[in-house]
C-alpha positions as CSV (number, residue, x, y, z in Angstrom):
1,M,14.9,30.4,39.1
2,A,12.5,27.4,38.5
3,E,12.0,28.7,34.9
4,V,15.8,28.9,34.8
5,G,16.4,25.4,35.4
6,A,14.0,23.7,33.7
7,L,15.4,26.0,30.6
8,Y,19.1,24.3,31.3
9,E,17.6,20.9,31.8
10,I,15.8,20.9,28.3
11,G,19.1,22.3,26.9
12,L,21.0,19.6,27.9
13,M,18.4,17.0,26.8
14,I,19.0,18.5,23.3
15,I,22.9,18.5,23.6
16,V,22.8,15.1,25.0
17,A,20.5,13.8,22.6
18,S,22.4,15.2,19.5
19,V,25.9,14.0,20.6
20,L,24.2,10.2,20.9
21,A,21.9,10.6,18.0
22,F,25.3,11.4,16.1
23,L,26.8,8.3,17.4
24,A,23.9,6.3,16.7
25,R,24.1,7.1,12.9
26,R,27.5,6.2,12.8
27,L,26.6,2.7,14.0
28,K,23.8,2.8,11.7
29,Q,21.3,2.8,14.4
30,P,18.0,4.6,14.2
31,L,18.6,8.3,15.9
32,V,15.6,7.5,18.1
33,F,18.3,5.2,19.8
34,G,20.1,7.9,20.7
35,Y,17.6,9.9,22.3
36,L,16.4,7.2,24.4
37,L,19.9,6.4,25.4
38,A,20.3,9.9,26.6
39,G,16.8,10.1,28.5
40,I,18.1,7.2,30.3
41,L,21.5,8.3,30.8
42,L,20.5,11.6,32.4
43,G,17.4,10.3,34.4
44,P,17.6,8.5,37.8
45,A,18.2,5.2,36.3
46,A,21.9,6.4,35.3
47,F,23.6,9.8,36.4
48,G,20.3,11.4,37.9
49,I,21.2,14.5,36.4
50,I,17.5,15.2,36.1
51,P,16.0,13.0,38.8
52,D,12.1,14.0,38.3
53,P,10.6,14.0,34.5
54,G,7.3,15.0,35.6
55,P,7.5,19.0,34.8
56,F,8.0,18.0,31.4
57,V,5.3,16.0,30.4
58,W,3.3,19.0,28.7
59,L,6.3,18.3,26.0
60,S,5.5,14.7,25.9
61,E,1.6,15.6,25.4
62,M,2.8,18.5,22.9
63,A,5.1,15.7,20.9
64,L,2.1,13.6,20.1
65,V,-0.3,16.1,19.3
66,F,2.2,17.2,16.4
67,L,3.1,13.5,15.6
68,L,-0.8,13.0,15.1
69,F,-1.1,16.4,13.1
70,V,1.5,15.5,10.7
71,I,0.4,11.9,10.2
72,G,-3.3,13.4,9.9
73,L,-2.0,15.2,6.7
74,Q,0.1,13.0,5.3
75,L,-2.1,10.0,5.6
76,D,-3.6,8.8,2.3
77,F,-5.6,6.0,2.2
78,T,-5.0,5.2,-1.7
79,R,-1.2,4.1,-0.5
80,L,-3.0,1.1,0.6
81,K,-3.4,0.3,-2.9
82,D,0.1,1.2,-3.9
83,V,1.8,-1.5,-1.3
84,G,-0.7,-4.5,-2.8
85,R,-3.5,-6.3,-1.4
86,I,-1.0,-9.0,-0.1
87,S,0.5,-6.6,1.9
88,V,-2.5,-5.3,3.3
89,V,-4.1,-8.8,4.3
90,I,-0.5,-9.9,5.9
91,G,-0.2,-7.0,7.3
92,V,-3.9,-6.8,9.3
93,L,-3.6,-10.6,10.0
94,Q,0.2,-10.3,11.3
95,V,-1.0,-7.6,13.4
96,G,-4.3,-9.2,15.1
97,L,-2.5,-12.4,15.7
98,T,0.8,-11.0,17.2
99,A,-1.1,-8.6,19.1
100,A,-3.8,-11.6,20.3
101,L,-1.0,-13.7,21.4
102,G,0.5,-10.9,22.9
103,M,-2.5,-10.2,25.1
104,G,-2.7,-13.7,25.9
105,A,0.8,-13.6,27.3
106,G,0.1,-10.8,29.1
107,L,-2.9,-12.3,31.0
108,V,-1.0,-15.4,31.7
109,L,1.4,-13.1,33.3
110,G,-1.1,-12.0,35.7
111,L,-1.2,-8.3,34.0
112,P,-4.7,-6.5,34.1
113,T,-6.4,-6.5,31.0
114,L,-5.7,-2.9,29.6
115,T,-1.9,-3.4,30.4
116,S,-2.1,-6.8,28.6
117,V,-4.0,-4.8,25.5
118,Y,-0.9,-2.6,25.6
119,F,1.3,-5.3,25.8
120,G,0.2,-6.9,23.1
121,L,0.1,-4.2,20.5
122,M,3.7,-3.2,21.5
123,A,4.8,-6.8,20.5
124,A,3.1,-6.2,17.2
125,F,4.4,-3.2,15.9
126,S,8.1,-3.2,14.1
127,S,10.2,0.1,13.5
128,T,9.3,2.2,10.4
129,I,12.2,4.3,11.3
130,L,14.8,1.6,11.6
131,V,13.7,-0.6,8.5
132,S,13.0,2.3,6.2
133,K,16.6,3.9,7.0
134,L,18.4,0.5,6.9
135,L,16.8,-0.4,3.3
136,D,17.3,2.8,1.8
137,E,21.0,2.5,3.1
138,R,21.2,-0.8,1.1
139,R,19.5,0.4,-2.0
140,E,16.8,-2.7,-1.3
141,M,13.5,-0.3,-1.1
142,N,12.7,-1.7,-4.6
143,S,13.6,-5.0,-4.1
144,L,10.4,-7.1,-3.2
145,T,11.5,-8.0,0.1
146,G,12.0,-4.1,1.0
147,E,8.4,-3.4,-1.0
148,L,6.5,-6.2,0.9
149,A,8.3,-4.9,4.3
150,M,7.4,-1.5,3.9
151,G,3.9,-2.2,2.5
152,I,3.4,-4.3,5.7
153,L,5.1,-1.1,7.8
154,I,2.6,1.4,6.4
155,V,-0.4,-1.0,7.1
156,Q,1.1,-1.2,10.8
157,D,1.3,2.7,11.0
158,I,-2.5,3.1,10.0
159,I,-3.4,0.5,12.5
160,A,-1.5,1.8,15.0
161,V,-3.1,5.8,14.5
162,F,-6.5,4.1,14.9
163,A,-5.6,2.3,18.3
164,L,-4.2,5.1,19.2
165,A,-7.3,7.4,18.9
166,L,-9.5,4.5,20.4
167,L,-7.6,3.3,23.5
168,G,-7.2,6.8,23.7
169,A,-10.7,7.5,23.8
170,F,-11.4,4.2,26.1
171,T,-8.9,5.7,28.8
172,Q,-10.1,9.1,29.2
173,A,-14.1,7.3,29.1
174,E,-13.4,7.5,33.2
175,G,-13.8,11.1,32.8
176,F,-17.6,10.6,31.9
177,S,-18.2,8.5,35.1
178,S,-18.6,11.7,37.3
179,L,-20.9,13.3,35.1
180,A,-22.9,10.1,34.7
181,L,-23.4,9.6,38.2
182,I,-25.1,12.9,37.8
183,V,-27.1,12.5,34.7
184,S,-28.3,9.1,35.4
185,P,-31.4,10.0,37.9
186,F,-32.6,12.3,35.3
187,L,-32.6,9.4,32.5
188,G,-34.8,7.1,34.5
189,G,-32.1,5.6,36.7
190,L,-30.2,4.2,33.7
191,N,-27.3,1.8,34.3
192,L,-24.2,3.5,35.1
193,L,-22.5,1.8,32.1
194,V,-25.0,2.9,29.7
195,T,-25.2,6.5,30.5
196,I,-21.5,6.4,30.2
197,A,-22.0,5.2,26.7
198,L,-24.7,7.5,26.0
199,L,-22.5,10.6,27.1
200,V,-19.8,9.3,24.8
201,L,-21.6,8.8,22.0
202,M,-23.3,12.6,22.2
203,A,-19.5,13.8,22.9
204,A,-18.6,12.2,19.8
205,T,-21.8,13.6,17.7
206,L,-20.9,16.9,18.9
207,F,-17.5,17.0,17.7
208,V,-18.1,15.2,14.8
209,L,-20.4,18.5,14.1
210,F,-18.2,20.9,15.2
211,T,-15.6,19.9,13.1
212,F,-17.7,19.5,9.8
213,V,-19.6,22.9,11.0
214,L,-15.8,24.5,10.9
215,F,-14.3,23.0,8.2
216,K,-17.6,23.5,5.7
217,W,-18.4,27.4,6.5
218,V,-15.2,28.8,8.2
219,M,-12.0,26.9,6.9
220,R,-12.8,26.4,3.2
221,P,-13.9,29.8,2.5
222,L,-11.0,31.3,5.1
223,Y,-8.2,29.3,3.1
224,K,-9.4,30.6,-0.4
225,T,-8.3,34.4,1.0
226,I,-5.5,33.3,2.4
227,L,-3.6,31.3,-0.4
228,G,-0.3,33.1,-1.2
229,N,0.6,33.9,2.2
230,N,2.6,30.9,3.7
231,E,3.1,32.5,7.0
232,L,-0.6,33.0,7.7
233,L,-1.4,29.6,6.3
234,F,0.5,28.2,8.8
235,V,-0.2,30.1,12.3
236,I,-4.0,29.6,10.8
237,S,-3.4,26.0,10.5
238,L,-1.7,25.3,13.8
239,A,-4.7,27.3,15.3
240,V,-7.0,24.7,14.0
241,V,-5.0,22.0,15.6
242,F,-5.0,24.0,18.8
243,L,-8.5,24.5,18.7
244,L,-9.8,20.6,17.6
245,A,-7.3,19.4,20.3
246,G,-9.0,21.6,23.1
247,V,-12.5,20.8,22.1
248,A,-11.8,17.1,22.0
249,G,-9.9,17.2,25.8
250,F,-12.9,19.1,27.1
251,L,-14.9,17.0,25.6
252,K,-13.0,14.0,27.7
253,F,-11.3,12.7,24.6
254,S,-7.7,12.5,24.0
255,L,-6.0,15.7,22.4
256,A,-4.3,13.4,20.0
257,I,-7.8,12.5,18.6
258,G,-8.5,16.2,17.7
259,S,-5.0,16.8,16.1
260,F,-5.2,13.9,13.8
261,T,-8.7,14.8,13.0
262,A,-7.1,18.5,12.1
263,G,-4.4,17.0,10.0
264,M,-7.2,14.5,8.0
265,L,-9.0,17.4,7.4
266,L,-6.6,19.9,6.3
267,S,-5.0,17.4,4.2
268,S,-7.9,17.8,1.7
269,M,-7.3,21.7,1.8
270,P,-5.1,23.2,-0.9
271,H,-1.5,23.8,-0.7
272,S,-1.4,21.2,2.4
273,H,2.3,20.5,1.7
274,E,3.6,23.9,2.7
275,V,1.8,23.4,6.3
276,V,3.7,20.0,6.2
277,S,7.1,21.4,5.5
278,R,6.7,24.3,8.4
279,V,5.1,21.7,11.0
280,R,7.7,18.8,10.5
281,P,10.9,20.6,12.0
282,L,8.7,21.6,15.5
283,K,7.3,17.7,15.2
284,D,10.8,16.5,15.0
285,F,11.9,19.0,17.7
286,F,9.3,17.7,20.2
287,L,10.1,14.3,19.2
288,T,13.4,14.4,20.2
289,L,12.4,15.8,23.5
290,F,9.5,13.0,23.9
291,F,11.9,9.7,23.3
292,V,14.5,11.6,25.7
293,L,11.5,11.5,28.4
294,L,10.9,8.3,27.7
295,G,14.3,7.3,28.7
296,L,13.9,9.6,31.5
297,E,11.3,7.3,32.9
298,V,13.3,4.0,32.8
299,S,14.3,2.5,36.3
300,F,16.0,-0.3,37.0
301,S,14.0,-0.8,40.5
302,G,12.1,-4.1,40.6
303,V,14.4,-5.3,37.7
304,E,12.9,-8.8,38.5
305,S,9.7,-8.2,37.3
306,Q,10.5,-5.9,34.5
307,A,13.3,-8.7,33.3
308,V,10.6,-11.2,32.7
309,L,8.5,-8.7,30.6
310,V,11.4,-7.5,28.4
311,A,12.4,-10.9,27.8
312,I,9.0,-12.1,26.8
313,L,8.7,-8.9,24.3
314,V,12.3,-9.8,23.1
315,G,11.1,-13.1,22.2
316,F,7.6,-11.6,20.7
317,A,10.1,-9.5,18.2
318,F,12.7,-12.2,17.6
319,V,10.6,-15.6,17.6
320,I,6.8,-14.9,17.5
321,K,6.2,-12.0,15.0
322,P,8.8,-13.3,12.4
323,V,8.1,-17.1,12.5
324,L,4.2,-15.9,12.3
325,T,4.9,-13.4,9.5
326,F,6.9,-16.1,7.7
327,L,4.0,-18.8,8.2
328,L,1.5,-15.9,6.6
329,F,3.8,-15.5,3.4
330,K,3.9,-19.3,3.0
331,M,0.2,-19.5,3.6
332,F,0.0,-17.2,0.2
333,K,2.7,-19.3,-1.3
334,Y,5.5,-17.1,-1.1
335,N,9.0,-18.6,-1.6
336,N,11.1,-19.1,1.3
337,Y,13.9,-16.5,0.6
338,T,10.9,-13.7,0.3
339,A,9.5,-15.2,3.0
340,F,12.2,-15.4,5.5
341,L,14.2,-11.5,4.7
342,T,10.6,-9.9,4.8
343,S,9.8,-11.8,8.2
344,L,13.6,-10.6,9.4
345,H,13.0,-7.3,8.5
346,L,10.3,-7.0,10.6
347,A,12.0,-8.3,13.5
348,Q,12.0,-5.6,16.0
349,L,9.8,-3.6,18.3
350,G,8.3,-0.5,17.0
351,E,8.4,3.3,17.9
352,F,4.9,3.4,17.4
353,G,4.2,1.0,19.9
354,L,6.1,2.8,22.4
355,I,4.2,6.0,21.8
356,L,1.0,4.0,22.5
357,V,2.3,2.6,25.9
358,A,3.7,5.9,26.6
359,G,0.8,8.0,25.9
360,A,-1.2,5.7,28.7
361,A,1.1,5.6,31.1
362,F,1.4,9.1,31.3
363,S,-2.0,9.8,31.2
364,G,-2.3,7.3,34.5
365,A,-3.6,4.0,32.9
366,L,-0.6,2.3,32.6
367,P,2.4,1.9,35.6
368,L,5.4,3.5,34.4
369,G,7.4,0.4,35.2
370,F,5.8,-1.0,32.3
371,L,6.6,1.9,30.1
372,S,10.0,1.3,31.3
373,A,10.6,-2.6,30.3
374,C,9.0,-1.2,26.9
375,V,11.8,1.4,26.4
376,I,14.4,-1.3,27.6
377,A,12.9,-4.0,25.0
378,L,12.5,-1.5,22.2
379,I,16.3,-0.6,22.7
380,A,17.6,-4.1,22.8
381,T,15.6,-5.3,19.8
382,M,16.8,-2.2,17.6
383,V,20.3,-2.9,18.3
384,V,20.1,-6.6,17.6
385,S,17.7,-6.1,14.4
386,A,20.3,-3.7,12.4
387,Y,22.6,-6.6,12.7
388,L,20.2,-9.0,11.7
389,I,19.2,-7.3,8.7
390,E,22.7,-6.5,7.7
391,Y,23.5,-10.3,7.9
392,D,20.1,-11.5,6.6
393,R,21.1,-13.4,3.6
394,H,23.9,-15.2,5.7
395,L,20.8,-16.1,8.2
396,Y,19.1,-17.5,5.2
397,S,21.8,-19.5,4.0
398,F,22.4,-21.2,7.5
399,F,18.4,-21.6,8.0
400,K,17.9,-22.8,4.3
401,P,18.1,-26.6,5.0
402,L,15.4,-26.4,7.8
403,L,13.0,-24.3,5.7
404,D,13.5,-26.3,2.4
405,P,10.7,-29.0,3.6
406,L,8.1,-25.9,3.8
407,E,8.8,-25.2,0.2
408,R,7.7,-28.8,-0.5
409,L,4.8,-28.3,2.0
410,F,3.4,-25.0,0.8
411,G,4.2,-24.5,-2.6
412,T,5.0,-21.7,-4.5
413,D,2.4,-19.5,-6.2
414,P,2.1,-17.4,-9.4
415,E,3.5,-14.4,-7.1
416,E,7.0,-16.1,-6.9
417,F,6.2,-17.6,-10.6
418,K,8.7,-19.4,-12.8
419,K,7.2,-19.5,-16.4
420,V,10.0,-21.1,-18.1
421,P,9.7,-24.0,-20.6
422,D,11.5,-27.1,-19.2
423,K,15.1,-27.3,-20.5
424,Y,14.8,-23.8,-21.8
425,A,18.2,-22.2,-22.8
426,P,17.9,-18.6,-23.6
427,E,20.3,-16.7,-25.5
428,V,19.3,-12.8,-24.1
429,V,18.2,-12.5,-20.0
430,V,17.1,-9.4,-19.0
431,F,17.0,-8.3,-15.1
432,G,14.5,-5.9,-14.2
433,I,12.1,-4.3,-16.4
434,T,12.3,-0.5,-16.9
435,P,11.5,1.8,-19.8
436,V,14.9,0.8,-21.3
437,S,14.8,-2.9,-20.9
438,A,11.3,-2.5,-22.2
439,E,12.6,-1.4,-25.5
440,I,15.1,-4.0,-25.5
441,I,12.7,-7.0,-24.9
442,D,10.4,-5.8,-27.4
443,A,13.2,-5.4,-30.3
444,L,14.7,-8.7,-29.8
445,R,11.5,-11.0,-28.8
446,D,10.8,-12.3,-32.0
447,K,14.7,-12.6,-32.8
448,K,16.4,-14.3,-29.7
449,R,15.1,-16.6,-27.1
450,I,14.4,-14.5,-24.3
451,L,14.4,-14.7,-20.5
452,V,12.6,-11.6,-18.2
453,V,14.0,-11.5,-14.8
454,D,11.9,-9.1,-12.6
455,F,11.2,-8.9,-8.6
456,N,8.0,-7.3,-9.2
457,P,5.3,-9.8,-9.7
458,F,3.0,-7.3,-11.7
459,R,5.9,-6.0,-13.6
460,A,6.9,-9.4,-14.7
461,G,3.3,-10.8,-15.0
462,V,2.8,-8.5,-18.2
463,Y,5.4,-10.5,-20.2
464,E,4.3,-13.6,-18.8
465,K,0.8,-12.8,-20.3
466,E,2.7,-12.4,-23.6
467,G,3.9,-15.6,-23.4
468,I,7.6,-14.8,-22.6
469,P,9.7,-17.0,-20.4
470,T,9.7,-14.9,-17.0
471,I,10.9,-15.2,-13.7
472,C,9.9,-13.4,-10.5
473,S,13.0,-13.1,-8.4
474,D,15.7,-11.4,-6.8
475,A,19.0,-10.9,-8.5
476,I,20.6,-12.1,-5.5
477,D,18.3,-15.4,-4.4
478,T,20.7,-18.3,-4.4
479,D,17.7,-20.6,-5.8
480,L,17.4,-18.6,-9.3
481,Y,20.9,-19.8,-10.6
482,E,20.2,-23.1,-9.7
483,S,16.9,-23.5,-11.9
484,I,17.8,-21.8,-14.8
485,N,20.6,-22.5,-17.4
486,F,22.7,-19.6,-18.1
487,S,25.7,-21.6,-20.2
488,S,23.5,-20.9,-23.0
489,A,23.1,-17.1,-22.7
490,E,25.1,-14.8,-25.3
491,I,24.1,-11.5,-23.6
492,V,22.9,-10.8,-20.1
493,I,21.6,-7.2,-19.3
494,S,20.9,-6.0,-15.7
495,V,19.1,-2.6,-15.5
496,I,18.2,-3.1,-11.7
497,H,18.4,-0.7,-8.9
498,D,22.1,-2.5,-7.2
499,T,22.7,-3.1,-3.1
500,P,26.2,-1.7,-2.1
501,D,28.7,-4.3,-1.7
502,T,29.9,-4.7,2.0
503,L,31.8,-6.7,4.3
504,H,29.0,-9.4,4.4
505,G,28.1,-9.9,1.1
506,P,28.5,-8.7,-2.8
507,S,25.9,-6.4,-4.3
508,S,23.3,-7.7,-6.4
509,N,24.8,-7.1,-9.8
510,T,28.4,-8.1,-8.2
511,Y,26.5,-11.4,-7.1
512,L,24.6,-11.8,-10.6
513,I,28.2,-11.5,-12.6
514,R,29.9,-13.5,-10.7
515,Q,27.1,-16.3,-10.4
516,I,27.0,-16.1,-14.4
517,R,31.1,-15.8,-15.1
518,Q,30.9,-19.6,-13.0
519,V,29.0,-21.4,-15.9
520,N,29.6,-18.6,-19.0
521,K,32.8,-17.2,-19.7
522,H,32.0,-15.7,-22.7
523,A,28.4,-13.8,-22.4
524,V,28.5,-10.4,-22.8
525,L,27.3,-9.0,-19.5
526,I,25.8,-5.2,-19.6
527,V,24.9,-3.7,-16.1
528,T,24.2,0.0,-15.0
529,A,25.6,1.4,-12.2
530,S,25.1,4.9,-10.7
531,A,28.6,5.8,-9.7
532,E,32.2,5.3,-10.9
533,D,33.3,3.0,-8.2
534,E,30.5,0.9,-8.6
535,A,31.4,0.6,-12.4
536,E,34.9,-0.3,-11.4
537,R,33.7,-2.9,-9.3
538,F,31.7,-4.5,-11.8
539,Y,34.6,-4.1,-14.1
540,K,36.7,-6.4,-11.7
541,A,33.8,-8.8,-11.0
542,G,33.7,-9.4,-14.9
543,A,31.3,-7.7,-16.3
544,T,31.4,-6.5,-20.2
545,I,29.9,-3.1,-20.4
546,V,28.9,-1.0,-17.8
547,L,26.6,1.7,-18.2
548,T,27.2,4.8,-16.2
549,P,25.2,7.6,-16.5
550,T,28.0,10.1,-15.3
551,I,30.6,8.7,-17.5
552,M,28.5,8.5,-20.5
553,G,27.2,12.0,-19.7
554,K,30.8,13.5,-19.7
555,R,31.8,11.7,-22.9
556,L,29.2,12.7,-24.4
557,L,29.2,16.8,-23.3
558,K,33.2,16.4,-24.4
559,E,32.0,15.2,-28.2
560,L,29.1,17.6,-28.2
561,I,31.1,20.7,-27.3
562,S,34.0,19.7,-29.9
563,E,31.7,19.5,-32.7
564,R,32.3,22.4,-35.2
565,D,29.1,21.6,-37.1
566,L,26.0,22.8,-35.1
567,S,23.5,21.5,-37.1
568,K,24.6,17.9,-35.5
569,L,24.1,19.3,-32.1
570,R,20.4,20.4,-33.0
571,G,19.7,17.1,-35.0
572,L,20.7,15.1,-31.6
573,G,18.7,18.0,-29.6
574,L,15.8,16.8,-31.9
575,V,16.3,13.2,-31.2
576,F,16.2,13.7,-27.5
577,Y,13.3,16.1,-27.6
578,Q,11.3,13.4,-29.6
579,E,11.9,11.0,-26.9
580,L,9.8,13.1,-24.4
581,H,7.4,14.6,-26.8
582,D,5.3,13.3,-29.8
583,D,3.2,16.4,-30.6
584,V,5.1,19.2,-29.9
585,P,7.1,20.8,-32.7
586,F,10.6,21.4,-32.2
587,E,11.7,25.0,-33.2
588,R,15.6,25.6,-31.8
């Protein structure tokens, strides 16, 4: 009957979590919020339907094993090159400084040293799940602020993985103590700490050697024989995960270290993406239960002491971390708009920090009351952060007068360059650099006075080096339209990926059109739209031509199928073909 009861409770967790996750999605909150709230409602903090989460701790450990395995599979250190040097440097500095300040705050509060370390890490990390979801919905992943925020989050995630592994090893180090007491007399009575360190080093060496032998002489030959059989590939990969996790546990290390190592090494094997696609549903299932179980651990007993921890964590999320990140961006001479919005996007606590704290709490290294405070603070910051990001430009406009002195104090670097001659009057303005706009720029550069605007400093820098007046900026940056005279423009072209119109502000292209039309009623405004409803909004705002692929495609297809001369169709096919192939003959 106990098994039936446990199965009933697991089913209840999934049902309630799915309902609340659906509601969270409708409220534009991350699904994690629904999972945590489900645990709080089911647990002793609310209705007490599941009064004791203890029997389900193994599910949490299983979730961490799968999570670290998938992260190891997908971890690609070359991604650090993609996010740019600035994101790496600022990400490392932001995590290090915030964690140090958080640790100091924990020690001042009287928390034990280890708890203070976790307090600092909890304060340092932001939510990749929340930020990526909101930026994607707003179509701002490719904006300058979006790329910088995601770059820093990638750096945070990589640091969090290594923190999880290292701190997991540290909290497990006490497992060597009893063995050290036995071994120490045979080593000439070495100091106990020195003996423990030697045992840890020996265990780590054994783990590395075992892993090397396994993958060098067992897994690589085996994988060559099973390629093409995805089911067997999946099963053997899982066996490797549990084997290395078991070996790591036997050697008194964290199970997560073993699964993460398995993931990293399997990522170098052929068809590792097949393993990822098959493991991800299992990982998602266990992670759902993991966050529900975290909610079950929330307790409002001793609420006074928890309230102080929650308040300080919230203060770090909304004040200390964004201010620190903003100042770091200013040190690298980014303008106020970019620094403010990017910092605001990171103003919340993250799920990875909570996973770090939960892993230590479930192993007994941290008190459950501390875990409870972290869960409450995470929920509070996620809810508020969603609205901070929604109103980010309104908040920038509100704080802009206070930030202007910092612009003069720090200055602006070429990362935010405006390489435009004094009193420059452009005839053609191009927003966004794509293959399409690049051809337009090349065709007109010797015939018209051109101005190029793009959020990416590396793309814009190419034209700046060629002597073409260039501005690195977002199209929705209010300062842009104050610094350039658009009244002389004959043609304005925008090929930027747009953000949607909301109740709280216009989209990028809508904003661009309105700003241009305020000073120039006669310019030809050409913008791109991904859907017909967008095109309709842009026409209402004042666009001259809206290039919409669906409309253009339907019109072209209608004309093509009405054409009786098939040679014209083949001629058009040749034109399209030659755009993609230079050296392959066209025989149709």
